[in-house]
C-alpha positions as CSV (number, residue, x, y, z in Angstrom):
1,M,140.1,-57.2,11.1
2,S,139.0,-54.1,10.1
3,D,135.9,-51.4,10.3
4,V,134.2,-49.9,7.2
5,K,135.2,-46.2,8.7
6,T,139.0,-47.2,8.3
7,W,138.8,-47.9,4.3
8,S,139.1,-45.4,1.7
9,P,136.9,-44.0,-0.4
10,T,139.3,-44.5,-3.4
11,D,139.4,-48.1,-4.8
12,A,143.6,-48.0,-5.8
13,S,144.2,-47.0,-2.1
14,N,142.7,-50.1,0.3
15,T,145.8,-51.9,0.0
16,N,146.7,-51.3,3.8
17,T,146.9,-55.6,4.9
18,A,146.1,-53.7,8.8
19,N,142.9,-52.0,7.3
20,S,141.6,-55.3,5.1
21,G,142.7,-53.9,2.2
22,M,144.2,-56.1,-0.9
23,P,147.1,-55.4,-2.6
24,E,148.5,-56.1,-5.9
25,G,150.1,-59.3,-5.5
26,M,148.7,-60.7,-2.2
27,P,148.9,-64.5,-1.2
28,R,145.5,-66.5,-2.8
29,S,145.1,-67.7,0.9
30,D,144.6,-64.0,2.1
31,V,141.6,-63.7,-0.4
32,N,139.1,-65.4,1.8
33,N,140.5,-64.0,4.9
34,R,139.9,-60.6,3.1
35,G,136.7,-61.7,2.5
36,R,135.6,-62.5,5.6
37,E,136.7,-59.8,7.5
38,H,134.7,-57.5,4.8
39,M,131.5,-59.3,5.5
40,G,132.3,-58.5,9.5
41,A,133.1,-55.6,8.7
42,M,129.8,-54.7,6.9
43,R,128.3,-56.4,9.4
44,R,129.1,-53.7,12.7
45,W,128.4,-50.9,10.2
46,Y,124.8,-52.3,9.7
47,E,124.5,-52.8,13.4
48,D,125.4,-48.8,14.2
49,A,124.6,-47.9,10.7
50,E,123.5,-44.1,11.3
51,W,127.0,-42.8,12.7
52,V,129.4,-41.4,10.5
53,D,133.1,-42.3,11.7
54,L,135.0,-39.4,9.3
55,V,138.1,-38.9,11.3
56,S,139.2,-42.5,11.7
57,G,139.6,-43.4,8.0
58,H,142.6,-40.6,7.6
59,G,144.8,-43.5,10.0
60,G,146.3,-41.8,12.9
61,D,146.4,-38.3,11.0
62,F,144.0,-36.5,14.0
63,T,143.8,-37.3,17.1
64,L,140.8,-36.9,19.7
65,S,140.7,-35.3,23.1
66,R,137.9,-33.5,25.1
67,V,138.4,-30.2,26.2
68,N,135.6,-29.4,28.5
69,T,132.1,-30.4,29.5
70,T,130.5,-29.2,26.3
71,T,133.5,-29.3,23.8
72,F,135.5,-32.6,21.8
73,R,138.9,-31.2,19.6
74,V,140.5,-32.9,16.4
75,T,143.7,-31.9,16.1
76,D,145.7,-32.9,12.7
77,V,148.8,-34.2,14.0
78,V,150.5,-35.8,10.7
79,S,150.1,-32.6,8.2
80,G,149.5,-29.3,10.7
81,G,147.1,-27.5,8.9
82,T,144.0,-29.4,8.1
83,N,140.9,-27.9,9.3
84,A,138.2,-30.6,10.5
85,S,135.5,-27.8,10.5
86,S,133.2,-29.6,7.3
87,K,133.0,-33.0,8.9
88,F,131.2,-31.6,11.5
89,P,128.5,-28.8,10.6
90,A,126.7,-27.3,13.1
91,G,123.1,-28.0,13.2
92,A,124.4,-31.5,13.0
93,W,123.7,-34.8,15.9
94,A,127.3,-35.8,17.5
95,K,128.0,-39.2,18.7
96,V,131.4,-39.2,21.2
97,T,132.5,-42.0,23.1
98,I,134.4,-41.1,26.3
99,G,135.7,-43.6,28.3
100,G,133.8,-46.6,26.7
101,T,130.2,-44.4,27.3
102,D,128.7,-43.1,24.6
103,Y,127.6,-38.9,24.4
104,F,125.2,-37.5,22.3
105,G,125.2,-33.9,21.5
106,S,123.8,-31.4,18.3
107,I,126.6,-29.5,17.1
108,T,126.4,-25.7,17.9
109,S,130.0,-24.5,16.4
110,S,133.1,-25.9,15.0
111,T,136.1,-23.7,15.5
112,Y,139.3,-24.1,13.5
113,S,142.4,-23.0,14.9
114,N,145.5,-24.4,13.6
115,P,146.2,-27.3,14.2
116,N,142.8,-28.1,16.1
117,T,139.4,-28.1,15.0
118,D,137.1,-27.2,18.2
119,V,133.3,-28.7,18.2
120,V,131.0,-27.7,20.9
121,L,127.8,-29.6,22.0
122,G,124.5,-28.7,23.1
123,E,121.3,-30.8,24.5
124,I,123.8,-33.0,25.1
125,V,122.0,-36.8,26.8
126,N,123.9,-40.0,27.5
127,S,122.9,-43.2,26.2
128,A,120.3,-43.7,28.6
129,Y,118.6,-40.6,26.7
130,A,119.5,-38.7,30.7
131,T,120.5,-34.7,30.8
132,A,124.5,-35.1,30.8
133,T,128.2,-33.0,30.0
134,L,131.1,-34.6,28.9
135,P,132.8,-35.9,31.5
136,A,136.9,-35.8,31.6
137,G,138.3,-39.2,30.3
138,T,140.2,-40.8,27.0
139,V,137.6,-39.5,23.7
140,T,137.7,-42.6,21.3
141,L,134.8,-42.0,18.9
142,A,133.1,-38.8,17.7
143,A,130.8,-39.3,14.9
144,T,128.3,-37.4,13.4
145,Y,124.5,-39.0,12.6
146,I,123.7,-40.2,8.7
147,A,120.7,-38.0,8.6
148,R,122.8,-34.8,10.0
149,R,119.3,-33.1,10.6
150,V,117.8,-34.2,14.5
151,R,118.2,-33.2,17.3
152,S,117.7,-33.8,21.2
153,A,113.9,-34.3,21.0
154,A,114.6,-37.3,19.0
155,F,116.5,-39.6,21.2
156,S,114.3,-38.0,24.0
157,Q,111.6,-39.4,26.0
158,T,109.5,-37.1,26.6
159,G,108.6,-33.4,25.1
160,T,108.5,-30.0,25.8
161,T,105.2,-29.8,26.7
162,S,103.1,-31.0,28.9
163,S,99.6,-31.7,27.3
164,Q,101.2,-33.8,24.6
165,T,100.1,-37.1,24.1
166,P,101.8,-39.1,24.4
167,P,104.4,-37.4,25.9
168,H,107.0,-39.3,24.2
169,I,106.7,-37.7,20.8
170,P,108.7,-34.7,20.2
171,T,107.3,-31.4,18.8
172,I,107.9,-29.4,15.9
173,D,109.0,-27.0,18.6
174,D,111.8,-29.9,20.1
175,L,112.3,-30.5,16.5
176,Q,113.5,-27.1,15.5
177,G,115.6,-26.6,12.2
178,H,117.6,-29.5,12.6
179,V,115.4,-31.5,11.2
180,L,113.1,-29.0,8.9
181,K,116.3,-27.0,7.5
182,P,117.0,-26.9,4.4
183,E,120.9,-27.1,3.6
184,G,122.0,-23.3,2.1
185,H,119.5,-22.0,4.5
186,T,121.1,-18.4,5.0
187,G,120.8,-15.8,7.4
188,D,118.6,-13.7,5.4
189,D,116.1,-16.2,6.1
190,S,115.2,-17.0,2.0
191,G,115.2,-20.4,3.3
192,I,111.8,-22.5,6.0
193,N,113.0,-21.0,9.3
194,A,111.8,-24.0,11.5
195,D,111.8,-22.4,14.3
196,R,108.8,-20.0,13.7
197,L,107.0,-23.1,11.7
198,D,105.1,-24.3,14.8
199,G,103.6,-20.3,14.6
200,Q,103.7,-20.4,10.9
201,H,102.1,-23.5,9.9
202,A,99.3,-22.7,12.8
203,S,98.8,-19.5,10.6
204,Y,98.4,-21.1,7.5
205,F,96.0,-23.3,8.3
206,T,93.7,-21.1,10.3
207,D,93.9,-18.5,7.8
208,R,92.8,-20.7,5.0
209,D,89.5,-20.6,3.9
210,G,86.7,-22.2,6.2
211,D,84.6,-22.7,3.6
212,P,84.1,-24.1,0.3
213,H,84.7,-21.6,-2.9
214,E,80.8,-21.5,-3.9
215,N,79.7,-18.8,-5.8
216,I,76.8,-16.9,-4.1
217,L,75.9,-15.0,-7.2
218,S,73.1,-16.1,-8.7
219,N,71.7,-16.1,-12.5
220,S,75.9,-15.6,-12.6
221,T,75.6,-16.5,-16.0
222,F,72.9,-14.2,-17.2
223,S,70.7,-17.0,-18.7
224,T,67.4,-15.5,-16.5
225,W,65.5,-12.6,-18.1
226,S,62.1,-12.5,-17.3
227,R,61.6,-9.1,-17.9
228,G,62.5,-9.9,-21.2
229,T,65.2,-8.6,-23.3
230,P,66.4,-6.0,-24.6
231,I,65.4,-3.6,-21.7
232,T,64.8,-0.2,-23.4
233,G,63.2,3.4,-22.7
234,S,60.2,2.0,-24.3
235,S,59.5,-1.4,-23.1
236,A,57.8,-2.7,-20.7
237,Y,60.3,-2.6,-18.0
238,T,61.9,0.3,-18.9
239,N,65.9,0.8,-18.3
240,A,65.7,3.8,-16.3
241,D,68.6,4.1,-13.1
242,G,67.5,1.1,-10.3
243,N,65.6,-0.9,-12.4
244,V,66.2,-4.6,-12.4
245,V,67.4,-6.0,-15.8
246,A,68.9,-9.4,-15.6
247,D,67.3,-11.4,-12.9
248,D,68.9,-10.5,-9.8
249,W,70.7,-7.8,-11.6
250,I,69.6,-4.3,-11.2
251,L,71.0,-1.2,-13.3
252,L,72.8,1.7,-11.9
253,S,73.2,4.4,-14.3
254,D,74.0,8.3,-14.1
255,G,70.3,9.3,-15.1
256,S,68.1,7.0,-17.0
257,D,67.6,5.6,-20.3
258,H,71.1,6.0,-20.8
259,F,72.0,1.6,-21.9
260,D,70.2,-0.7,-23.4
261,V,70.6,-4.0,-21.8
262,S,70.2,-7.4,-23.4
263,R,70.9,-10.7,-23.0
264,F,73.4,-12.5,-26.0
265,D,75.2,-15.0,-26.9
266,A,78.8,-15.3,-25.4
267,G,79.8,-17.9,-27.6
268,N,80.9,-20.1,-25.1
269,A,83.8,-17.4,-23.8
270,D,87.0,-19.4,-23.1
271,G,85.6,-22.4,-23.6
272,L,83.8,-23.1,-20.6
273,K,80.6,-24.3,-21.1
274,E,78.7,-22.4,-18.5
275,F,79.3,-18.9,-20.7
276,V,75.9,-19.7,-23.0
277,Y,74.9,-16.3,-22.5
278,G,76.2,-13.1,-21.7
279,L,75.1,-9.4,-20.7
280,R,75.2,-6.4,-22.7
281,M,74.8,-2.5,-22.3
282,K,74.0,-0.4,-25.3
283,G,74.6,3.4,-24.6
284,V,71.9,4.9,-26.5
285,N,72.0,8.3,-25.4
286,T,72.4,10.2,-28.8
287,S,71.9,13.8,-27.9
288,S,75.8,14.0,-28.1
289,S,78.9,11.6,-28.8
290,P,81.2,11.1,-27.1
291,T,78.7,10.4,-23.8
292,S,79.6,11.5,-20.7
293,E,77.7,8.7,-18.3
294,M,78.8,6.2,-16.2
295,G,76.9,2.9,-15.9
296,G,76.3,-0.9,-14.9
297,V,75.0,-3.2,-13.1
298,V,74.7,-4.3,-8.9
299,Q,73.3,-7.4,-7.5
300,I,72.3,-7.5,-3.7
301,I,73.1,-9.9,-1.5
302,D,71.2,-10.5,1.4
303,A,72.0,-11.8,4.4
304,T,71.0,-15.3,4.5
305,K,72.7,-15.9,1.3
306,A,75.9,-13.9,2.7
307,R,76.6,-15.6,5.0
308,P,79.5,-18.3,4.2
309,I,81.1,-14.9,2.8
310,V,80.4,-12.7,6.8
311,R,81.6,-15.7,8.7
312,N,84.9,-16.6,6.8
313,G,85.3,-12.8,7.0
314,K,87.3,-13.0,3.4
315,C,85.9,-12.7,0.1
316,S,87.3,-12.7,-3.8
317,F,85.3,-11.8,-6.9
318,S,86.1,-12.7,-10.7
319,F,84.1,-11.7,-14.1
320,Y,84.8,-12.0,-17.8
321,A,84.6,-8.7,-20.0
322,R,85.4,-7.2,-23.6
323,S,84.1,-4.4,-25.6
324,T,82.9,-4.8,-29.3
325,A,84.5,-4.4,-32.7
326,G,84.9,-1.2,-33.5
327,D,83.4,0.3,-30.2
328,S,85.2,2.6,-27.7
329,I,83.9,1.5,-24.4
330,G,87.7,0.8,-23.2
331,R,87.4,0.8,-19.1
332,V,86.1,-1.5,-16.1
333,R,85.7,-1.4,-12.8
334,A,84.7,-3.5,-10.1
335,A,83.7,-3.3,-6.1
336,V,82.3,-5.2,-3.3
337,L,80.5,-3.6,-0.7
338,Y,78.8,-4.2,2.7
339,T,75.9,-2.7,4.9
340,T,76.0,-3.6,9.1
341,A,72.0,-2.1,9.7
342,S,69.5,-4.2,7.1
343,G,67.4,-2.3,4.9
344,Q,70.0,0.1,2.6
345,A,68.9,1.1,-0.3
346,T,69.8,-1.1,-3.8
347,D,71.0,2.1,-5.3
348,I,73.9,1.9,-3.8
349,V,75.3,4.6,-5.7
350,G,75.0,8.0,-4.1
351,T,76.9,10.3,-6.3
352,W,78.7,9.6,-9.8
353,P,81.7,11.2,-10.4
354,G,81.6,12.0,-13.9
355,T,85.2,11.6,-14.0
356,E,87.7,8.5,-15.2
357,G,89.6,6.3,-12.8
358,V,87.3,9.0,-10.2
359,T,85.7,6.1,-7.7
360,P,81.5,6.7,-7.0
361,T,80.5,8.2,-3.9
362,W,78.7,5.3,-2.3
363,A,74.7,5.7,-0.8
364,S,74.2,6.3,3.1
365,G,74.7,2.4,4.8
366,W,76.9,1.2,1.9
367,T,80.7,0.8,3.4
368,L,83.2,-0.4,0.5
369,A,85.4,-3.7,1.2
370,G,87.1,-3.6,-2.0
371,I,87.9,-2.3,-4.9
372,T,89.7,-3.4,-8.5
373,G,91.7,-0.4,-10.7
374,V,91.3,0.3,-14.2
375,H,90.7,-2.6,-16.2
376,P,91.2,-1.1,-19.8
377,L,89.1,-3.9,-21.9
378,T,89.7,-5.7,-25.8
379,T,87.5,-7.4,-27.9
380,T,88.8,-10.5,-26.3
381,W,87.7,-11.8,-23.0
382,Q,89.5,-11.2,-20.1
383,R,89.2,-12.6,-16.6
384,F,89.3,-9.4,-13.8
385,S,89.4,-10.4,-10.2
386,K,90.1,-9.6,-6.7
387,S,90.9,-11.8,-3.8
388,D,91.7,-11.3,-0.3
389,M,89.1,-8.6,0.9
390,S,87.8,-8.8,4.6
391,I,84.2,-8.9,5.5
392,P,83.3,-7.5,9.4
393,A,81.4,-10.1,11.3
394,T,78.9,-7.2,11.6
395,A,77.5,-7.3,7.8
396,I,74.8,-8.0,6.6
397,D,74.0,-7.2,3.1
398,L,76.9,-7.3,0.5
399,A,76.6,-5.8,-2.8
400,F,78.0,-6.7,-5.9
401,F,78.8,-3.9,-8.6
402,V,80.5,-4.1,-12.3
403,W,80.3,-0.9,-14.2
404,I,81.9,1.3,-17.1
405,D,84.3,4.0,-16.2
406,D,84.4,5.8,-19.4
407,T,83.3,9.2,-20.3
408,S,84.1,9.1,-23.9
409,Y,82.4,6.2,-25.7
410,N,79.8,6.7,-28.7
411,A,76.2,5.7,-28.3
412,T,75.9,2.6,-29.6
413,D,78.7,1.2,-28.5
414,E,78.9,-2.1,-26.3
415,F,80.2,-2.9,-23.0
416,N,79.7,-7.4,-22.9
417,L,80.1,-8.7,-19.1
418,A,79.7,-12.9,-18.6
419,G,81.1,-15.4,-15.7
420,V,80.1,-13.4,-12.8
421,Q,81.6,-14.7,-9.0
422,L,81.6,-13.4,-6.2
423,E,82.7,-16.6,-3.3
424,A,84.0,-16.8,-0.1
425,G,88.2,-16.9,1.1
426,A,90.8,-14.6,0.4
427,E,91.2,-16.8,-3.1
428,V,89.7,-16.6,-6.6
429,T,89.0,-19.6,-8.2
430,P,87.8,-21.4,-11.6
431,F,84.4,-19.9,-12.4
432,R,81.3,-21.5,-11.3
433,N,78.1,-21.2,-12.4
434,V,75.1,-21.3,-9.7
435,A,72.2,-23.8,-11.2
436,G,69.0,-23.1,-9.6
437,S,67.0,-20.7,-7.5
438,L,66.6,-16.9,-7.3
439,N,67.4,-14.1,-4.3
440,S,64.4,-14.6,-1.5
441,Y,60.5,-13.5,-2.3
442,S,59.6,-9.7,-2.7
443,P,56.3,-8.8,-3.5
444,T,56.9,-6.8,-6.4
445,N,58.2,-8.1,-9.5
446,V,60.2,-5.6,-10.6
447,S,62.6,-5.4,-7.4
448,G,64.7,-8.4,-8.5
449,L,63.9,-10.2,-5.4
450,G,60.9,-11.5,-7.0
451,T,60.3,-15.4,-7.7
452,Y,56.3,-15.7,-8.8
453,L,54.1,-13.2,-10.0
454,D,50.8,-12.4,-8.1
455,I,47.5,-11.8,-10.3
456,T,44.8,-10.5,-7.8
457,S,41.1,-10.2,-8.9
458,P,39.2,-7.4,-6.9
459,T,36.3,-9.9,-6.6
460,I,35.5,-13.7,-7.9
461,G,33.1,-13.4,-10.7
462,N,30.1,-14.9,-11.6
463,P,31.3,-16.5,-13.6
464,Y,35.0,-15.5,-14.0
465,V,36.9,-15.5,-17.4
466,G,40.2,-14.2,-16.8
467,G,43.4,-13.3,-18.8
468,P,45.4,-13.2,-20.8
469,V,47.9,-11.5,-18.0
470,A,51.5,-12.0,-19.3
471,H,53.7,-13.5,-16.7
472,G,57.0,-11.8,-18.2
473,F,59.1,-15.4,-17.1
474,G,60.4,-16.1,-20.8
475,R,59.4,-20.0,-20.3
476,P,56.0,-21.8,-18.7
477,P,56.1,-21.2,-15.1
478,R,57.3,-24.1,-13.2
479,M,54.0,-24.1,-10.3
480,I,50.6,-21.7,-10.3
481,T,48.5,-21.6,-7.0
482,T,46.0,-19.8,-5.8
483,Y,44.0,-19.0,-3.0
484,V,40.8,-16.8,-1.8
485,K,41.3,-14.0,0.9
486,C,38.3,-12.4,3.1
487,I,38.2,-8.8,2.0
488,N,34.3,-8.1,3.9
489,V,33.5,-10.7,7.2
490,A,29.7,-10.0,6.8
491,G,28.9,-13.0,5.8
492,N,32.4,-15.3,5.4
493,G,31.1,-18.3,7.8
494,G,33.5,-16.9,10.8
495,Y,36.3,-15.6,8.6
496,D,38.0,-12.5,9.8
497,F,39.4,-9.9,7.5
498,N,43.1,-10.9,5.4
499,D,41.7,-14.1,5.8
500,H,43.8,-16.3,3.3
501,V,41.9,-19.8,2.1
502,Y,43.2,-22.3,-0.2
503,I,40.6,-23.6,-2.4
504,G,39.3,-26.4,-3.6
505,M,37.0,-27.0,-6.7
506,S,34.7,-29.5,-7.7
507,G,32.5,-30.8,-11.3
508,G,33.3,-29.9,-14.6
509,G,31.7,-29.0,-17.5
510,D,32.0,-26.2,-19.8
511,P,34.0,-23.0,-20.5
512,V,31.2,-20.8,-18.3
513,G,29.8,-23.9,-16.6
514,N,28.8,-23.6,-13.1
515,Y,31.8,-26.5,-12.0
516,T,34.5,-25.3,-13.6
517,W,37.9,-24.5,-12.7
518,S,41.1,-24.0,-15.2
519,V,43.6,-22.1,-14.4
520,S,46.4,-22.0,-17.6
521,A,49.9,-20.3,-18.8
522,D,51.9,-20.6,-21.5
523,D,55.4,-19.0,-22.4
524,T,54.4,-15.5,-21.9
525,N,50.3,-15.4,-20.5
526,V,48.5,-16.7,-17.6
527,N,44.4,-17.6,-18.3
528,W,42.0,-19.1,-16.3
529,V,38.2,-19.5,-16.1
530,I,36.9,-19.9,-12.7
531,A,32.4,-20.7,-12.6
532,I,30.0,-20.7,-10.2
533,G,29.7,-23.4,-7.7
534,S,33.3,-24.5,-8.3
535,L,34.9,-22.6,-5.1
536,H,34.1,-23.6,-1.3
537,I,35.8,-22.9,1.6
538,I,35.2,-24.6,5.2
539,N,34.1,-22.5,8.2
540,P,36.9,-22.5,10.2
541,T,34.9,-23.4,13.3
542,V,32.3,-25.9,12.4
543,K,33.9,-27.4,9.6
544,T,31.4,-27.4,7.0
545,H,30.9,-25.3,3.0
546,H,30.7,-22.3,4.0
547,N,26.7,-21.5,3.0
548,V,27.7,-19.6,-0.4
549,S,30.2,-20.5,-2.8
550,V,33.0,-18.6,-3.3
551,G,32.3,-17.7,-7.0
552,G,30.1,-14.5,-7.5
553,D,30.7,-14.1,-3.8
554,A,32.2,-9.9,-3.3
555,N,33.2,-10.6,0.1
556,W,36.4,-12.5,-0.8
557,E,38.9,-12.0,-4.0
558,L,41.2,-14.1,-5.5
559,H,45.1,-14.6,-6.0
560,I,46.3,-16.5,-8.6
561,Q,50.3,-16.8,-8.0
562,V,52.1,-17.9,-11.1
563,W,55.8,-19.1,-9.9
564,K,59.1,-18.8,-11.6
């Protein structure tokens, strides 16, 4: 009878009948005996397969002995010079049988001094998993665990952390490198250092972005131009420094009327369907060429929309840009700024440098969070980005600014911008278009924050035929609302100055009849007809109709709100 550990890994060497070998010319009557011996050996190995005895396989070439409470010795008694330390690598788990009792320990070192290999164990436990030392006695087995990388915690019923639940589950700190350190890990720490993994994996996850990567910039594909396009020095809304161009985008330039700004077909830049449109800035300073003016566009993100970034503490941005064939605008930069007080100016540039590569001086109240270097432009769309910018918890408003960092281009040269994105988190992700609303309401349509146009009538006529008034949305409004406002308390049935009353209507008739009410809008204009007798208000105290119909009453002012 023999065990697998006594067999040779070389097939032709398994001829020793004492080890269940099968030599050439063996008696036929021994074949069935060897088969049964092999089956028994395999079964015994199966029941203790996790332990590999690499010493007994060499027959009597090695002997085992105990050195002290933590060390056993492997001695080469045949060749007198075989180093056995490779069979007991540091970090492996060893099983040592002394006096018929098994002991387990983590190999801390294997040292060879001809003809002895001394193996030192740490974290020694006995078969009951209690802390122990190697007792004096005869060593009959020294085997290594087949996985080679398990520490005592895998065999211990309790962990080291009192709050562990359940307590018998080992922590990463218990397992350490014996489970997770890869083969070939060296002193230069080029591999995974599992001794530090507890802290590292925790910081990795806590540093990951806590919010979805939503693009918080509105009108990020420059599709909406409520003020019309192009915007020039002679358009209804001009290209003066600080004026809005595309909705929610403010033109900043080193002087007024230096850039015509317009929407253009971006040609599905980089194959993204969102890139139907882009923003184009064209130099219009014809006084001299090359020109020296810098300029760009900025979007102010108010505290409500900036909240995901402020809460996360990190932000990243990206944008696509190119020049136009034959033009010489060749440099672009971008930055994110923040305020720690509300109500800061939307013109974030205090002073333009007038020199390429020099950062503008920012307006008072604005602090730089991150800025790109100079990006050279080509006639092909390129995506530029900056990641991992820190935003303090005290930040209120944010600003995303892209500008031409070039002072040597010619009049009529063009800069093209598309697919802008500002997102929470330390990483730049694929572009996402934001469909839907613009930023918060502002009563002035030219501010860039407006979502409706407020048309005011000094008084309500008798009858009152109004319009056309241009709304500048570029498409029909999505909603029209109306109300009347008290401007003279006398005779108003209990209403006070500035009371706003949503009004009702009654009847019908011809365009200037007594009961006509009509407000309409198309792609361009708003028109209305309101006749005497068609508008009434309710007394807030007695809940009756006001004694005079609103039409023709100078005590009231009509407001029509056309919503984008």
